[in-house]
Steps between C-alpha positions, in 0.01 A plus 500: 500500500279204432135461407253392762152373418204561728209265445161580651324185615176396665517416869412132476653166577762406238530849349878515543543150360293597197754776434810289563368219280500735199871563550579136576332384179699756301833414665538847652686518830386722787791693652307693764140511614296682762125516553278763655127507536201709585134406548431453131814380323864409538806634327781264406822686427780303338815503295556217256747356252290639210285793611368604156380147424358452850305826470359393164395159636325656799315746278396218263364313804284802584696645793525872557874567519739788547870516419746725677874555515652419837849509643643156574787561740734217598562487876739297709324256730615686812337696780452864405534455122145612423527781752815631330319505164203684649734759652639571152148551364396719794812714473434549127137592576368208293141414585435128535152372406558140609771238537546126538799269516572181303789253481711496183604138532864607523679435826430771757326734257158656543322740270297792626224587253424871539225703336608861522327813372796611290667195348795685342584692815462184707729306270762775508485526881541124545789473254684809622420469872772435752443124479484477118225236499487281188180504295344228289370597158325340206 
């Protein structure tokens, strides 16, 4: 499992860049990022090269943040790879809260970032499932 940071941000022009500039100035790399929004604020979910330091920098800058453990599952860049992973989770009765996909930078590898209700059970299901998906960890 890896740590994901969720940063709550105002819905205004340049809000995402304000967040990424904090990491850029600190030399922290963003490995995955997804944004969601509602009428009042946005949520920027990300994994980074130094999650504890990134979290501290965001908090020092006055952002409301949340950290969570997520599964980072390496997938082949092939049709049906994500579906096969989701079948494993469904068959193990693992509830998925949300998911997004990022590129690892390695040839033909993608990473599915999965927030599941029961991290330990999810990790076990993914590792022991019929496909034996590899996981990233900190």
